[in-house]
C-alpha positions in Angstrom: 127.4 53.7 94.5 124.8 56.5 95.0 121.4 56.3 94.0 119.5 59.4 92.1 117.6 61.0 93.2 115.1 63.0 91.2 114.8 66.7 90.9 112.0 67.7 92.8 109.1 68.8 90.8 109.2 72.9 89.1 106.2 74.1 90.4 104.6 77.9 89.6 105.9 81.3 90.6 102.7 81.9 93.0 103.0 78.2 94.4 106.6 79.0 95.3 106.2 81.4 97.7 104.9 85.6 97.2 106.2 88.8 97.9 105.7 91.6 100.3 106.5 95.0 99.6 106.8 97.3 102.4 104.7 100.7 102.5 108.1 102.3 102.3 109.0 100.9 99.2 105.9 102.2 98.0 106.1 105.8 99.8 109.5 106.0 98.2 108.7 105.8 94.4 105.5 107.8 94.9 108.1 110.6 96.4 110.6 110.4 94.0 107.6 110.6 91.2 106.0 114.0 92.7 109.5 115.0 92.9 110.1 114.6 88.7 106.6 115.3 88.1 107.2 118.2 89.4 110.7 118.9 88.1 109.3 121.8 85.4 106.9 123.5 87.2 110.0 124.6 89.9 112.1 124.8 87.0 113.8 128.8 86.6 112.4 129.7 90.2 114.4 131.3 93.1 111.9 129.7 95.4 112.0 126.1 96.4 108.9 123.9 98.4 109.6 121.5 100.8 110.2 117.7 99.8 107.0 115.7 99.6 105.3 114.0 102.4 104.5 110.4 101.4 101.8 107.9 103.2 100.9 104.6 102.2 97.7 102.4 103.1 99.1 98.9 101.8 97.3 96.8 100.4 95.4 94.2 102.5 95.9 90.9 100.3 99.0 90.4 98.0 96.8 91.0 94.9 95.1 94.5 96.2 95.5 98.1 95.4 97.3 100.5 97.5 96.0 104.3 98.4 98.8 106.7 98.7 98.1 110.1 100.2 101.2 113.3 98.9 100.9 116.7 100.6 102.7 119.0 98.5 104.2 122.3 98.3 103.6 123.9 94.9 104.8 127.2 92.7 102.3 130.0 92.5 101.0 130.9 90.5 100.4 128.4 88.6 97.4 125.9 87.5 97.3 123.8 90.4 94.1 121.4 88.8 97.2 120.1 86.7 100.1 120.0 88.3 98.1 117.8 91.1 97.1 115.3 87.9 100.4 115.4 86.9 101.1 114.1 90.1 98.4 112.1 90.6 99.1 110.3 87.4 103.1 109.9 87.5 102.8 108.6 90.6 100.1 105.9 89.5 102.3 105.0 86.6 105.9 104.5 88.6 103.9 102.4 91.0 102.7 100.0 88.6 106.0 100.2 86.4 108.2 99.1 89.1 105.9 96.9 90.9 103.0 95.6 89.6 100.6 96.5 92.2 97.5 98.5 91.1 97.0 102.0 92.6 93.2 102.7 94.0 93.6 106.1 95.2 96.6 109.2 94.9 94.9 111.9 97.6 96.8 115.1 96.7 96.8 117.6 99.4 98.2 120.9 98.4 100.0 122.4 102.2 101.6 125.7 100.9 102.0 127.9 97.9 105.2 129.3 97.3 105.2 132.7 95.1 107.9 133.6 92.8 110.6 135.7 94.9 111.5 138.4 93.2 115.2 138.7 93.1 
Protein backbone atom coordinates (compact mmCIF):
# COMPACT_ATOMS: atom_id res chain seq x y z
CA UNK A 1 0.00 0.00 0.00
CA UNK A 2 1.28 3.48 -0.91
CA UNK A 3 2.08 5.96 1.82
CA UNK A 4 0.12 9.20 1.90
CA UNK A 5 2.15 12.17 0.81
CA UNK A 6 1.15 15.52 2.37
CA UNK A 7 -0.04 18.18 -0.06
CA UNK A 8 2.40 21.02 -0.65
CA UNK A 9 1.84 24.03 1.58
CA UNK A 10 -0.11 26.84 -0.04
CA UNK A 11 1.87 30.00 -0.57
CA UNK A 12 0.71 33.55 -1.07
CA UNK A 13 0.24 34.56 -4.73
CA UNK A 14 3.26 36.87 -4.66
CA UNK A 15 5.47 34.05 -3.42
CA UNK A 16 4.49 31.70 -6.26
CA UNK A 17 5.90 33.89 -9.00
CA UNK A 18 5.44 37.23 -10.63
CA UNK A 19 3.67 38.70 -13.59
CA UNK A 20 5.51 40.78 -16.16
CA UNK A 21 3.42 42.73 -18.64
CA UNK A 22 5.14 43.52 -21.93
CA UNK A 23 5.43 47.15 -23.00
CA UNK A 24 3.45 46.38 -26.16
CA UNK A 25 0.46 45.41 -23.98
CA UNK A 26 0.52 48.79 -22.26
CA UNK A 27 0.88 50.43 -25.69
CA UNK A 28 -2.17 48.63 -27.10
CA UNK A 29 -4.28 49.52 -24.07
CA UNK A 30 -3.17 53.16 -24.31
CA UNK A 31 -3.85 53.36 -28.06
CA UNK A 32 -7.36 51.96 -27.64
CA UNK A 33 -8.03 54.32 -24.72
CA UNK A 34 -6.89 57.31 -26.80
CA UNK A 35 -9.14 56.33 -29.72
CA UNK A 36 -12.11 55.87 -27.39
CA UNK A 37 -11.48 59.20 -25.65
CA UNK A 38 -11.57 60.99 -29.01
CA UNK A 39 -14.56 59.18 -30.53
CA UNK A 40 -17.00 61.97 -29.76
CA UNK A 41 -14.62 64.69 -31.00
CA UNK A 42 -14.31 63.01 -34.41
CA UNK A 43 -18.00 62.18 -34.69
CA UNK A 44 -19.74 63.85 -37.64
CA UNK A 45 -16.51 65.08 -39.22
CA UNK A 46 -15.51 64.18 -42.76
CA UNK A 47 -11.76 64.45 -42.13
CA UNK A 48 -10.08 61.87 -39.91
CA UNK A 49 -6.73 61.76 -38.20
CA UNK A 50 -4.35 58.84 -38.22
CA UNK A 51 -4.15 56.26 -35.44
CA UNK A 52 -2.38 57.22 -32.22
CA UNK A 53 1.30 56.37 -31.99
CA UNK A 54 2.16 55.11 -28.52
CA UNK A 55 5.44 54.33 -26.80
CA UNK A 56 5.79 53.09 -23.26
CA UNK A 57 8.64 53.15 -20.78
CA UNK A 58 7.93 50.01 -18.80
CA UNK A 59 8.27 49.63 -15.08
CA UNK A 60 11.80 49.15 -13.78
CA UNK A 61 10.42 46.87 -11.06
CA UNK A 62 7.16 44.90 -10.92
CA UNK A 63 5.44 47.48 -8.72
CA UNK A 64 6.89 50.57 -10.45
CA UNK A 65 4.69 52.87 -12.57
CA UNK A 66 4.88 53.19 -16.36
CA UNK A 67 5.27 56.29 -18.50
CA UNK A 68 3.20 56.57 -21.68
CA UNK A 69 3.86 58.86 -24.67
CA UNK A 70 1.07 59.21 -27.21
CA UNK A 71 1.24 61.19 -30.47
CA UNK A 72 -2.15 62.19 -31.89
CA UNK A 73 -3.92 63.92 -34.71
CA UNK A 74 -6.73 66.10 -33.36
CA UNK A 75 -9.71 67.76 -35.04
CA UNK A 76 -9.54 71.49 -35.57
CA UNK A 77 -11.17 73.71 -34.45
CA UNK A 78 -11.62 72.09 -31.04
CA UNK A 79 -10.65 72.60 -27.41
CA UNK A 80 -7.23 70.96 -27.69
CA UNK A 81 -6.50 71.19 -23.97
CA UNK A 82 -9.72 69.40 -23.06
CA UNK A 83 -9.11 66.69 -25.66
CA UNK A 84 -5.55 66.12 -24.45
CA UNK A 85 -6.79 65.96 -20.84
CA UNK A 86 -9.50 63.44 -21.81
CA UNK A 87 -6.91 61.25 -23.54
CA UNK A 88 -4.54 61.45 -20.58
CA UNK A 89 -7.26 60.62 -18.06
CA UNK A 90 -8.66 57.73 -20.13
CA UNK A 91 -5.21 56.17 -20.64
CA UNK A 92 -4.41 56.44 -16.94
CA UNK A 93 -7.73 54.88 -15.93
CA UNK A 94 -7.67 52.05 -18.48
CA UNK A 95 -4.07 51.01 -17.83
CA UNK A 96 -4.73 50.98 -14.09
CA UNK A 97 -8.02 49.08 -14.43
CA UNK A 98 -6.77 46.45 -16.87
CA UNK A 99 -3.26 45.81 -15.52
CA UNK A 100 -3.19 47.13 -11.97
CA UNK A 101 -0.15 49.22 -12.90
CA UNK A 102 0.10 52.88 -11.92
CA UNK A 103 0.82 55.41 -14.65
CA UNK A 104 3.46 57.93 -13.62
CA UNK A 105 2.96 60.23 -16.59
CA UNK A 106 1.11 60.45 -19.89
CA UNK A 107 2.80 62.73 -22.40
CA UNK A 108 0.38 63.84 -25.11
CA UNK A 109 1.97 65.17 -28.30
CA UNK A 110 -0.29 66.76 -30.89
CA UNK A 111 1.31 65.97 -34.23
CA UNK A 112 -1.34 67.26 -36.66
CA UNK A 113 -4.47 69.35 -36.57
CA UNK A 114 -7.06 68.07 -39.02
CA UNK A 115 -9.36 70.83 -40.27
CA UNK A 116 -12.99 70.21 -41.14
CA UNK A 117 -13.21 69.55 -44.87
CA UNK A 118 -16.03 71.35 -46.63
CA UNK A 119 -17.99 68.77 -48.44
